[in-house]
MMTF fields as JSON, N, C-alpha, C and O atoms, coordinates in Angstrom:
{
  "mmtfVersion": "1.0.0",
  "mmtfProducer": "UNKNOWN",
  "numBonds": 503,
  "numAtoms": 504,
  "numGroups": 126,
  "numChains": 1,
  "numModels": 1,
  "chainsPerModel": [1],
  "groupsPerChain": [126],
  "chainIdList": ["A"],
  "bondAtomList": [4, 2, 8, 6, 12, 10, 16, 14, 20, 18, 24, 22, 28, 26, 32, 30, 36, 34, 40, 38, 44, 42, 48, 46, 52, 50, 56, 54, 60, 58, 64, 62, 68, 66, 72, 70, 76, 74, 80, 78, 84, 82, 88, 86, 92, 90, 96, 94, 100, 98, 104, 102, 108, 106, 112, 110, 116, 114, 120, 118, 124, 122, 128, 126, 132, 130, 136, 134, 140, 138, 144, 142, 148, 146, 152, 150, 156, 154, 160, 158, 164, 162, 168, 166, 172, 170, 176, 174, 180, 178, 184, 182, 188, 186, 192, 190, 196, 194, 200, 198, 204, 202, 208, 206, 212, 210, 216, 214, 220, 218, 224, 222, 228, 226, 232, 230, 236, 234, 240, 238, 244, 242, 248, 246, 252, 250, 256, 254, 260, 258, 264, 262, 268, 266, 272, 270, 276, 274, 280, 278, 284, 282, 288, 286, 292, 290, 296, 294, 300, 298, 304, 302, 308, 306, 312, 310, 316, 314, 320, 318, 324, 322, 328, 326, 332, 330, 336, 334, 340, 338, 344, 342, 348, 346, 352, 350, 356, 354, 360, 358, 364, 362, 368, 366, 372, 370, 376, 374, 380, 378, 384, 382, 388, 386, 392, 390, 396, 394, 400, 398, 404, 402, 408, 406, 412, 410, 416, 414, 420, 418, 424, 422, 428, 426, 432, 430, 436, 434, 440, 438, 444, 442, 448, 446, 452, 450, 456, 454, 460, 458, 464, 462, 468, 466, 472, 470, 476, 474, 480, 478, 484, 482, 488, 486, 492, 490, 496, 494, 500, 498],
  "bondOrderList": [1, 1, 1, 1, 1, 1, 1, 1, 1, 1, 1, 1, 1, 1, 1, 1, 1, 1, 1, 1, 1, 1, 1, 1, 1, 1, 1, 1, 1, 1, 1, 1, 1, 1, 1, 1, 1, 1, 1, 1, 1, 1, 1, 1, 1, 1, 1, 1, 1, 1, 1, 1, 1, 1, 1, 1, 1, 1, 1, 1, 1, 1, 1, 1, 1, 1, 1, 1, 1, 1, 1, 1, 1, 1, 1, 1, 1, 1, 1, 1, 1, 1, 1, 1, 1, 1, 1, 1, 1, 1, 1, 1, 1, 1, 1, 1, 1, 1, 1, 1, 1, 1, 1, 1, 1, 1, 1, 1, 1, 1, 1, 1, 1, 1, 1, 1, 1, 1, 1, 1, 1, 1, 1, 1, 1],
  "groupList": [{"groupName": "MET", "atomNameList": ["N", "CA", "C", "O"], "elementList": ["N", "C", "C", "O"], "formalChargeList": [0, 0, 0, 0], "bondAtomList": [1, 0, 2, 1, 3, 2], "bondOrderList": [1, 1, 2], "singleLetterCode": "M", "chemCompType": "L-PEPTIDE LINKING"}, {"groupName": "ILE", "atomNameList": ["N", "CA", "C", "O"], "elementList": ["N", "C", "C", "O"], "formalChargeList": [0, 0, 0, 0], "bondAtomList": [1, 0, 2, 1, 3, 2], "bondOrderList": [1, 1, 2], "singleLetterCode": "I", "chemCompType": "L-PEPTIDE LINKING"}, {"groupName": "TYR", "atomNameList": ["N", "CA", "C", "O"], "elementList": ["N", "C", "C", "O"], "formalChargeList": [0, 0, 0, 0], "bondAtomList": [1, 0, 2, 1, 3, 2], "bondOrderList": [1, 1, 2], "singleLetterCode": "Y", "chemCompType": "L-PEPTIDE LINKING"}, {"groupName": "ARG", "atomNameList": ["N", "CA", "C", "O"], "elementList": ["N", "C", "C", "O"], "formalChargeList": [0, 0, 0, 0], "bondAtomList": [1, 0, 2, 1, 3, 2], "bondOrderList": [1, 1, 2], "singleLetterCode": "R", "chemCompType": "L-PEPTIDE LINKING"}, {"groupName": "LEU", "atomNameList": ["N", "CA", "C", "O"], "elementList": ["N", "C", "C", "O"], "formalChargeList": [0, 0, 0, 0], "bondAtomList": [1, 0, 2, 1, 3, 2], "bondOrderList": [1, 1, 2], "singleLetterCode": "L", "chemCompType": "L-PEPTIDE LINKING"}, {"groupName": "ALA", "atomNameList": ["N", "CA", "C", "O"], "elementList": ["N", "C", "C", "O"], "formalChargeList": [0, 0, 0, 0], "bondAtomList": [1, 0, 2, 1, 3, 2], "bondOrderList": [1, 1, 2], "singleLetterCode": "A", "chemCompType": "L-PEPTIDE LINKING"}, {"groupName": "ASP", "atomNameList": ["N", "CA", "C", "O"], "elementList": ["N", "C", "C", "O"], "formalChargeList": [0, 0, 0, 0], "bondAtomList": [1, 0, 2, 1, 3, 2], "bondOrderList": [1, 1, 2], "singleLetterCode": "D", "chemCompType": "L-PEPTIDE LINKING"}, {"groupName": "VAL", "atomNameList": ["N", "CA", "C", "O"], "elementList": ["N", "C", "C", "O"], "formalChargeList": [0, 0, 0, 0], "bondAtomList": [1, 0, 2, 1, 3, 2], "bondOrderList": [1, 1, 2], "singleLetterCode": "V", "chemCompType": "L-PEPTIDE LINKING"}, {"groupName": "HIS", "atomNameList": ["N", "CA", "C", "O"], "elementList": ["N", "C", "C", "O"], "formalChargeList": [0, 0, 0, 0], "bondAtomList": [1, 0, 2, 1, 3, 2], "bondOrderList": [1, 1, 2], "singleLetterCode": "H", "chemCompType": "L-PEPTIDE LINKING"}, {"groupName": "PHE", "atomNameList": ["N", "CA", "C", "O"], "elementList": ["N", "C", "C", "O"], "formalChargeList": [0, 0, 0, 0], "bondAtomList": [1, 0, 2, 1, 3, 2], "bondOrderList": [1, 1, 2], "singleLetterCode": "F", "chemCompType": "L-PEPTIDE LINKING"}, {"groupName": "THR", "atomNameList": ["N", "CA", "C", "O"], "elementList": ["N", "C", "C", "O"], "formalChargeList": [0, 0, 0, 0], "bondAtomList": [1, 0, 2, 1, 3, 2], "bondOrderList": [1, 1, 2], "singleLetterCode": "T", "chemCompType": "L-PEPTIDE LINKING"}, {"groupName": "GLY", "atomNameList": ["N", "CA", "C", "O"], "elementList": ["N", "C", "C", "O"], "formalChargeList": [0, 0, 0, 0], "bondAtomList": [1, 0, 2, 1, 3, 2], "bondOrderList": [1, 1, 2], "singleLetterCode": "G", "chemCompType": "PEPTIDE LINKING"}, {"groupName": "PRO", "atomNameList": ["N", "CA", "C", "O"], "elementList": ["N", "C", "C", "O"], "formalChargeList": [0, 0, 0, 0], "bondAtomList": [1, 0, 2, 1, 3, 2], "bondOrderList": [1, 1, 2], "singleLetterCode": "P", "chemCompType": "L-PEPTIDE LINKING"}, {"groupName": "TRP", "atomNameList": ["N", "CA", "C", "O"], "elementList": ["N", "C", "C", "O"], "formalChargeList": [0, 0, 0, 0], "bondAtomList": [1, 0, 2, 1, 3, 2], "bondOrderList": [1, 1, 2], "singleLetterCode": "W", "chemCompType": "L-PEPTIDE LINKING"}, {"groupName": "CYS", "atomNameList": ["N", "CA", "C", "O"], "elementList": ["N", "C", "C", "O"], "formalChargeList": [0, 0, 0, 0], "bondAtomList": [1, 0, 2, 1, 3, 2], "bondOrderList": [1, 1, 2], "singleLetterCode": "C", "chemCompType": "L-PEPTIDE LINKING"}, {"groupName": "GLU", "atomNameList": ["N", "CA", "C", "O"], "elementList": ["N", "C", "C", "O"], "formalChargeList": [0, 0, 0, 0], "bondAtomList": [1, 0, 2, 1, 3, 2], "bondOrderList": [1, 1, 2], "singleLetterCode": "E", "chemCompType": "L-PEPTIDE LINKING"}, {"groupName": "ASN", "atomNameList": ["N", "CA", "C", "O"], "elementList": ["N", "C", "C", "O"], "formalChargeList": [0, 0, 0, 0], "bondAtomList": [1, 0, 2, 1, 3, 2], "bondOrderList": [1, 1, 2], "singleLetterCode": "N", "chemCompType": "L-PEPTIDE LINKING"}, {"groupName": "SER", "atomNameList": ["N", "CA", "C", "O"], "elementList": ["N", "C", "C", "O"], "formalChargeList": [0, 0, 0, 0], "bondAtomList": [1, 0, 2, 1, 3, 2], "bondOrderList": [1, 1, 2], "singleLetterCode": "S", "chemCompType": "L-PEPTIDE LINKING"}, {"groupName": "GLN", "atomNameList": ["N", "CA", "C", "O"], "elementList": ["N", "C", "C", "O"], "formalChargeList": [0, 0, 0, 0], "bondAtomList": [1, 0, 2, 1, 3, 2], "bondOrderList": [1, 1, 2], "singleLetterCode": "Q", "chemCompType": "L-PEPTIDE LINKING"}],
  "groupTypeList": [0, 1, 2, 3, 4, 4, 5, 6, 4, 7, 4, 7, 5, 8, 4, 5, 9, 1, 7, 9, 7, 10, 7, 11, 7, 7, 4, 7, 4, 3, 3, 12, 3, 13, 5, 13, 0, 8, 7, 12, 14, 7, 7, 13, 11, 5, 13, 1, 15, 7, 7, 11, 11, 1, 14, 12, 4, 10, 12, 4, 15, 16, 11, 9, 3, 3, 4, 11, 11, 15, 5, 11, 2, 6, 11, 11, 9, 1, 6, 8, 8, 7, 11, 12, 1, 1, 2, 12, 17, 11, 4, 10, 3, 11, 5, 18, 1, 10, 4, 11, 1, 10, 4, 7, 7, 7, 16, 11, 7, 11, 2, 5, 4, 1, 4, 3, 3, 3, 11, 3, 6, 17, 11, 15, 7, 11],
  "groupIdList": [1, 2, 3, 4, 5, 6, 7, 8, 9, 10, 11, 12, 13, 14, 15, 16, 17, 18, 19, 20, 21, 22, 23, 24, 25, 26, 27, 28, 29, 30, 31, 32, 33, 34, 35, 36, 37, 38, 39, 40, 41, 42, 43, 44, 45, 46, 47, 48, 49, 50, 51, 52, 53, 54, 55, 56, 57, 58, 59, 60, 61, 62, 63, 64, 65, 66, 67, 68, 69, 70, 71, 72, 73, 74, 75, 76, 77, 78, 79, 80, 81, 82, 83, 84, 85, 86, 87, 88, 89, 90, 91, 92, 93, 94, 95, 96, 97, 98, 99, 100, 101, 102, 103, 104, 105, 106, 107, 108, 109, 110, 111, 112, 113, 114, 115, 116, 117, 118, 119, 120, 121, 122, 123, 124, 125, 126],
  "secStructList": [7, 2, 2, 2, 2, 2, 2, 2, 2, 2, 2, 2, 2, 2, 2, 2, 2, 2, 2, 2, 2, 2, 2, 2, 2, 2, 2, 2, 2, 2, 7, 4, 4, 4, 2, 2, 2, 2, 2, 2, 2, 2, 2, 2, 2, 2, 2, 2, 2, 2, 6, 6, 7, 7, 7, 6, 2, 2, 2, 2, 2, 2, 2, 2, 2, 2, 2, 6, 6, 7, 7, 7, 7, 1, 1, 7, 2, 0, 0, 0, 0, 0, 2, 2, 2, 2, 7, 6, 6, 7, 7, 7, 2, 2, 2, 2, 2, 2, 2, 2, 2, 2, 2, 2, 2, 2, 2, 2, 2, 2, 2, 2, 2, 2, 2, 2, 2, 2, 2, 2, 2, 2, 2, 7, 7, 7],
  "xCoordList": [-2.637, -1.756, -2.426, -2.131, -3.339, -4.044, -4.906, -4.982, -5.516, -6.4, -5.57, -6.042, -4.384, -3.522, -3.127, -3.032, -2.896, -2.522, -3.721, -3.568, -4.901, -6.088, -6.356, -6.74, -6.151, -6.384, -5.356, -5.707, -4.132, -3.122, -3.547, -3.42, -4.039, -4.47, -5.609, -5.643, -6.545, -7.65, -7.11, -7.584, -6.125, -5.543, -4.863, -4.945, -4.199, -3.528, -4.531, -4.339, -5.596, -6.666, -7.366, -7.743, -7.535, -8.116, -7.247, -7.738, -5.997, -5.076, -5.033, -5.01, -5.021, -5.088, -6.315, -6.257, -7.446, -8.722, -8.656, -9.11, -8.103, -8.002, -7.128, -7.477, -5.941, -5.157, -5.772, -5.62, -6.44, -7.252, -8.235, -8.34, -8.949, -10.011, -9.366, -9.878, -8.273, -7.615, -6.948, -7.144, -6.164, -5.413, -5.754, -5.031, -6.853, -7.218, -7.615, -7.668, -7.895, -8.168, -7.001, -7.139, -5.817, -4.64, -4.582, -4.214, -4.943, -5.054, -6.154, -6.034, -7.221, -8.3, -7.894, -8.391, -7.028, -6.489, -5.764, -5.831, -5.052, -4.282, -5.109, -4.856, -6.08, -6.931, -8.357, -8.778, -9.109, -10.445, -11.375, -12.288, -11.203, -12.028, -12.057, -13.023, -11.079, -10.962, -12.068, -12.374, -12.627, -13.624, -14.883, -15.506, -15.198, -16.376, -16.154, -17.122, -14.923, -14.648, -14.352, -14.729, -13.707, -13.202, -14.363, -14.448, -15.277, -16.333, -17.153, -17.411, -17.585, -18.406, -17.542, -18.041, -16.236, -15.349, -15.201, -15.142, -15.135, -15.044, -16.347, -16.342, -17.417, -18.723, -18.827, -19.227, -18.452, -18.431, -17.553, -17.952, -16.243, -15.321, -15.695, -15.474, -16.255, -16.651, -17.912, -17.992, -18.87, -20.093, -19.726, -20.244, -18.818, -18.481, -17.784, -17.875, -17.058, -16.418, -17.44, -17.457, -18.286, -19.207, -20.243, -20.646, -20.711, -21.755, -21.062, -21.738, -19.796, -19.078, -19.236, -19.204, -19.408, -19.579, -18.237, -17.184, -18.312, -17.127, -17.232, -18.247, -16.162, -16.079, -16.237, -15.678, -16.945, -17.061, -15.753, -15.701, -14.722, -13.413, -12.853, -12.109, -13.184, -12.654, -13.161, -12.322, -14.386, -14.861, -14.409, -14.182, -14.282, -13.716, -12.32, -12.005, -11.45, -10.137, -10.03, -9.232, -10.925, -10.915, -11.339, -10.775, -12.309, -12.749, -11.661, -11.471, -10.928, -9.845, -8.681, -8.021, -8.47, -7.417, -7.813, -6.998, -9.097, -9.517, -9.483, -9.098, -9.879, -9.764, -8.342, -8.078, -7.372, -5.933, -5.305, -4.088, -6.111, -5.586, -5.081, -4.539, -5.254, -4.846, -6.073, -7.2, -5.88, -6.99, -7.359, -6.48, -8.627, -9.048, -8.914, -8.342, -9.415, -9.358, -10.742, -11.567, -10.94, -12.191, -11.993, -10.887, -13.184, -13.045, -12.847, -12.914, -12.624, -12.455, -10.959, -10.066, -10.779, -9.369, -8.613, -7.485, -9.174, -8.438, -8.114, -6.988, -9.103, -8.794, -7.593, -6.709, -7.605, -6.579, -5.247, -4.211, -5.222, -3.971, -3.435, -2.228, -4.297, -3.924, -3.923, -3.067, -4.952, -5.112, -3.895, -3.482, -3.264, -2.049, -0.917, -0.08, -0.921, 0.19, -0.151, 0.652, -1.39, -1.831, -2.36, -2.082, -3.134, -3.808, -3.41, -4.188, -2.194, -1.696, -2.621, -2.635, -3.4, -4.268, -5.657, -6.474, -5.898, -7.13, -7.871, -7.676, -8.684, -9.451, -10.882, -11.7, -11.114, -12.358, -13.386, -13.055, -14.69, -15.812, -15.68, -15.921, -15.283, -15.143, -14.059, -14.201, -12.956, -11.871, -12.37, -11.947, -13.265, -13.811, -14.593, -14.443, -15.48, -16.312, -15.469, -15.759, -14.455, -13.566, -12.863, -12.734, -12.432, -11.8, -12.784, -12.401, -14.03, -14.998, -15.247, -15.343, -15.364, -15.688, -14.472, -14.623, -13.252, -12.026, -11.856, -11.413, -12.193, -12.213, -13.036, -12.598, -14.259, -15.132, -14.643, -14.697, -14.172, -13.687, -12.447, -12.398, -11.488, -10.26, -10.56, -10.049, -11.392, -11.718, -12.603, -12.525, -13.427, -14.272, -13.472, -13.774, -12.463, -11.566, -10.849, -10.732, -10.397, -9.715, -10.627, -10.198, -11.829, -12.787, -13.212, -13.519, -13.225, -13.519, -12.423, -12.68, -11.193, -10.081, -10.079, -9.77, -10.454, -10.628, -11.664, -11.424, -12.865, -13.918, -13.512, -13.885, -12.813, -12.455, -11.493, -11.576, -10.514, -9.611, -10.223, -9.849, -11.202, -11.881, -12.685, -12.73, -13.295, -14.046, -13.098, -13.424, -11.984, -10.991, -10.402, -10.196, -10.158, -9.568, -10.553, -10.173, -11.853, -12.79, -13.155, -13.678, -12.87, -13.143, -11.985, -12.132, -10.847, -9.762, -9.878, -10.32, -9.506, -9.522, -8.141, -7.208, -7.949, -6.611, -6.333, -5.239],
  "yCoordList": [13.15, 12.056, 10.734, 9.845, 10.544, 9.295, 8.991, 7.857, 10.035, 9.86, 9.418, 8.586, 9.928, 9.477, 8.056, 7.298, 7.667, 6.267, 5.35, 4.295, 5.77, 4.988, 4.84, 3.766, 5.931, 5.849, 4.922, 4.19, 4.897, 3.957, 2.492, 1.603, 2.255, 0.968, 0.431, -0.734, 1.356, 0.941, 0.585, -0.353, 1.342, 1.12, -0.257, -0.971, -0.601, -1.925, -3.042, -4.083, -2.836, -3.809, -3.987, -5.104, -2.937, -2.949, -3.815, -4.649, -3.517, -4.262, -5.722, -6.583, -6.041, -7.423, -8.096, -9.252, -7.435, -7.964, -8.299, -9.359, -7.399, -7.712, -8.824, -9.653, -8.972, -10.08, -11.333, -12.331, -11.358, -12.557, -12.972, -14.156, -12.037, -12.391, -12.929, -13.855, -12.352, -12.805, -14.149, -15.007, -14.355, -15.562, -16.437, -17.39, -16.135, -16.874, -18.278, -19.096, -18.616, -20.01, -20.946, -22.137, -20.318, -21.148, -21.548, -22.67, -20.63, -20.992, -21.976, -22.848, -21.853, -22.836, -24.261, -25.25, -24.353, -25.646, -26.399, -27.621, -25.571, -26.101, -26.253, -27.148, -25.372, -25.338, -25.029, -23.875, -26.161, -25.994, -25.151, -24.514, -25.121, -24.322, -22.812, -22.13, -22.318, -20.919, -20.602, -19.432, -21.603, -21.37, -20.598, -19.833, -20.83, -20.221, -18.662, -17.907, -18.208, -16.769, -16.324, -15.231, -17.164, -16.738, -16.553, -15.539, -17.582, -17.465, -16.209, -15.601, -15.789, -14.511, -13.311, -12.371, -13.367, -12.243, -12.203, -11.1, -13.302, -13.328, -12.851, -12.06, -13.257, -12.768, -11.28, -10.63, -10.689, -9.246, -8.542, -7.557, -9.056, -8.373, -8.407, -7.418, -9.49, -9.635, -8.693, -7.992, -8.753, -7.905, -6.378, -5.639, -5.928, -4.502, -4.092, -2.919, -4.98, -4.662, -4.588, -3.64, -5.614, -5.69, -4.616, -4.126, -4.218, -3.119, -1.73, -0.701, -1.714, -0.379, 0.32, 1.55, -0.421, 0.182, 0.581, 0.345, 1.205, 1.615, 0.888, 0.974, 0.178, -0.577, 0.472, 1.566, 0.163, 1.003, 1.343, 2.3, 0.613, 0.962, 2.243, 2.953, 2.565, 3.745, 5.009, 5.802, 5.245, 6.443, 6.505, 7.59, 5.366, 5.338, 5.836, 6.715, 5.306, 5.822, 7.322, 8.071, 7.733, 9.179, 10.011, 11.089, 9.594, 10.327, 10.522, 11.613, 9.445, 9.519, 10.433, 11.124, 10.414, 11.299, 12.761, 13.603, 13.038, 14.415, 14.892, 16.022, 14.031, 14.383, 14.56, 15.214, 13.951, 14.022, 15.158, 15.329, 15.976, 17.075, 16.789, 17.679, 15.618, 15.181, 15.308, 15.279, 15.449, 15.385, 13.988, 13.14, 13.697, 12.406, 12.288, 13.179, 11.215, 11.069, 10.612, 10.078, 10.849, 10.489, 9.065, 8.556, 8.471, 7.047, 5.986, 6.246, 4.893, 3.688, 3.44, 4.087, 2.49, 2.04, 1.608, 2.058, 0.778, 0.246, 1.429, 1.557, 2.292, 3.452, 4.267, 4.679, 4.474, 5.352, 4.675, 5.261, 3.472, 2.837, 1.787, 1.704, 1.023, -0.073, 0.266, -0.178, 1.12, 1.503, 2.119, 1.7, 3.075, 3.723, 2.687, 2.864, 1.648, 0.606, -0.329, -0.566, -0.836, -1.812, -1.178, -1.627, -0.114, 0.556, 2.015, 2.885, 2.307, 3.69, 4.727, 5.866, 4.371, 5.329, 5.456, 6.292, 4.664, 4.686, 3.35, 2.577, 3.112, 1.889, 2.169, 2.906, 1.561, 1.709, 0.808, -0.139, 1.109, 0.321, -1.117, -2.075, -1.214, -2.594, -3.338, -4.539, -2.669, -3.374, -3.803, -4.864, -3.048, -3.417, -4.67, -5.593, -4.688, -5.873, -7.09, -8.177, -6.938, -8.017, -8.498, -9.708, -7.654, -8.056, -8.826, -9.838, -8.415, -9.106, -10.441, -11.399, -10.608, -11.896, -12.742, -13.938, -12.243, -13.022, -13.543, -14.67, -12.749, -13.129, -14.419, -15.424, -14.309, -15.436, -16.745, -17.853, -16.516, -17.699, -18.342, -19.55, -17.498, -18.041, -18.778, -19.875, -18.181, -18.817, -20.019, -21.001, -19.941, -21.079, -22.344, -23.474, -22.064, -23.155, -23.731, -24.946, -22.841, -23.302, -24.165, -25.181, -23.761, -24.507, -25.799, -26.781, -25.781, -27.051, -28.014, -29.178, -27.548, -28.47, -29.018, -30.179, -28.076, -28.56, -29.656, -30.692, -29.369, -30.371, -31.606, -32.677, -31.597, -32.756, -33.596, -34.823, -32.816, -33.525, -34.148, -35.255, -33.438, -33.944, -35.24, -36.199, -35.235, -36.439, -37.555, -38.706, -37.305, -38.296, -38.915, -40.122, -38.009, -38.402, -39.232, -40.216, -38.839, -39.562, -40.952, -41.806, -41.162, -42.444, -43.458, -44.648, -42.95, -43.883, -44.733, -44.248, -45.93, -46.809, -46.914, -47.271, -46.614, -46.561, -47.794, -47.959],
  "zCoordList": [20.03, 19.769, 19.868, 19.069, 20.829, 21.027, 19.742, 19.269, 19.241, 18.048, 16.839, 16.063, 16.652, 15.583, 15.789, 14.824, 16.996, 17.371, 17.065, 16.45, 17.502, 17.177, 15.692, 15.23, 14.933, 13.501, 12.892, 11.968, 13.333, 12.852, 13.197, 12.354, 14.412, 14.801, 13.936, 13.54, 13.665, 12.727, 11.333, 10.692, 10.885, 9.601, 9.547, 8.547, 10.635, 10.777, 10.817, 10.188, 11.549, 11.652, 10.296, 9.94, 9.569, 8.307, 7.266, 6.505, 7.34, 6.468, 6.862, 5.982, 8.158, 8.615, 8.169, 7.75, 8.234, 7.785, 6.252, 5.821, 5.485, 4.021, 3.771, 2.931, 4.44, 4.318, 4.706, 4.002, 5.749, 6.249, 5.207, 4.885, 4.679, 3.723, 2.448, 1.819, 2.094, 0.79, 0.898, 0.037, 1.934, 2.035, 3.202, 3.494, 3.89, 5.076, 4.761, 5.68, 3.546, 3.231, 3.439, 3.715, 3.287, 3.575, 5.078, 5.427, 5.902, 7.353, 7.597, 8.458, 6.857, 7.047, 6.583, 7.122, 5.623, 5.164, 6.291, 6.417, 7.116, 8.172, 9.477, 10.284, 9.654, 10.862, 10.421, 10.334, 10.136, 9.567, 10.481, 9.955, 11.708, 12.628, 12.283, 12.626, 11.654, 11.291, 10.196, 9.964, 9.566, 8.574, 9.074, 8.337, 10.291, 10.86, 10.893, 10.805, 11.015, 11.044, 9.567, 9.145, 8.862, 7.503, 6.509, 5.817, 6.455, 5.497, 5.541, 4.502, 6.759, 6.847, 6.397, 5.778, 6.725, 6.315, 4.821, 4.277, 4.107, 2.674, 2.128, 1.185, 2.631, 2.193, 2.271, 1.306, 3.474, 3.666, 2.741, 2.119, 2.613, 1.678, 0.244, -0.455, -0.254, -1.575, -1.861, -2.869, -0.882, -0.984, -1.03, -1.867, -0.107, -0.135, -1.337, -1.7, -2.034, -3.251, -4.393, -5.179, -4.455, -5.593, -5.586, -6.641, -4.34, -4.349, -4.301, -4.316, -4.246, -4.213, -2.928, -2.883, -1.86, -0.503, 0.059, -0.534, 1.244, 1.978, 3.331, 4.023, 3.682, 4.918, 6.096, 6.002, 7.128, 8.317, 8.995, 9.767, 8.743, 9.278, 8.673, 9.349, 7.421, 6.735, 7.431, 7.859, 7.569, 8.285, 9.745, 10.282, 10.371, 11.71, 11.749, 12.552, 10.902, 10.81, 10.454, 11.017, 9.438, 9.108, 10.264, 10.448, 11.083, 12.22, 13.207, 13.744, 13.454, 14.375, 13.833, 14.609, 12.574, 11.943, 12.136, 12.514, 11.863, 11.966, 13.462, 13.76, 14.323, 15.809, 16.258, 17.267, 15.475, 15.765, 15.02, 15.086, 14.285, 13.652, 12.215, 11.56, 11.765, 10.399, 9.49, 9.985, 8.171, 7.263, 6.99, 6.838, 6.916, 6.473, 5.051, 4.422, 4.448, 2.95, 2.44, 3.182, 1.161, 0.527, -0.024, -0.211, -0.265, -0.771, 0.26, 1.461, -0.164, 0.751, 1.003, 0.457, 1.838, 2.285, 1.025, 0.821, 0.195, -0.979, -1.892, -2.371, -2.13, -3.01, -2.48, -3.232, -1.168, -0.581, -0.33, -0.641, 0.217, 0.662, -0.316, -0.543, -0.866, -1.732, -3.142, -3.907, -3.543, -4.918, -5.469, -6.55, -4.853, -5.461, -5.709, -6.594, -4.931, -5.145, -6.334, -7.236, -6.268, -7.247, -8.54, -9.652, -8.329, -9.441, -9.516, -9.124, -10.018, -9.992, -10.581, -10.116, -11.595, -12.217, -11.497, -11.884, -10.504, -9.689, -9.783, -10.721, -8.836, -8.737, -9.404, -8.854, -10.565, -11.276, -10.67, -9.956, -10.962, -10.569, -11.035, -10.301, -12.298, -12.884, -12.151, -11.923, -11.76, -11.024, -9.668, -9.209, -8.959, -7.743, -7.83, -7.029, -8.871, -9.113, -9.413, -8.914, -10.197, -10.542, -9.239, -9.055, -8.385, -7.088, -6.259, -5.672, -6.172, -5.317, -5.896, -5.129, -7.22, -7.817, -7.73, -7.481, -7.912, -7.795, -6.301, -6.081, -5.379, -3.926, -3.761, -3.199, -4.294, -4.096, -4.823, -4.29, -6.065, -6.87, -6.147, -5.916, -5.819, -5.189, -3.915, -3.689, -3.073, -1.815, -2.026, -1.288, -3.016, -3.389, -3.787, -3.403, -4.563, -5.031, -3.74, -3.574, -2.878, -1.645, -0.759, -0.213, -0.636, 0.168, -0.471, 0.205, -1.747, -2.549, -2.24, -1.932, -2.317, -1.96, -0.514, -0.246, 0.407, 1.773, 1.948, 2.568, 1.353, 1.367, 0.662, 1.142, -0.39, -1.091, -0.233, -0.17, 0.467, 1.277, 2.47, 2.858, 3.095, 4.23, 3.844, 4.614, 2.665, 2.207, 1.909, 2.202, 1.365, 1.105, 2.409, 2.536, 3.333, 4.694, 5.473, 6.108, 5.434, 6.172, 5.6, 6.316, 4.299, 3.7, 3.881, 3.603, 4.349, 4.486, 5.732, 6.773, 5.648, 6.759, 7.355, 6.636, 8.675, 9.212, 9.933, 10.474]
}
């Protein structure tokens, strides 16, 4: 039972990481200090997508599931949990590369807005 719980906790952490990577720039807009954590996470998330790698959380979750008597799954987190929702026919290599590039572009635009706002704010005389 404990291994199944640990597997579920890893799954929740994995999903939270993906949400943070995807929309964390909104948090950075409100609290710029989060950038020190967000930027490396975006780099990791984009890199793992572009190179077609598997996040280390996936085998960790699978290991806990096996120890708990459940079957693990092949492929990565997105293939198994998100893919069936967003990409019913499967996540292609091209789609992974597109996701990685989109992640960088969207966050790049967000950070450009943050930097522009900071420059504008610092130039104002109060």
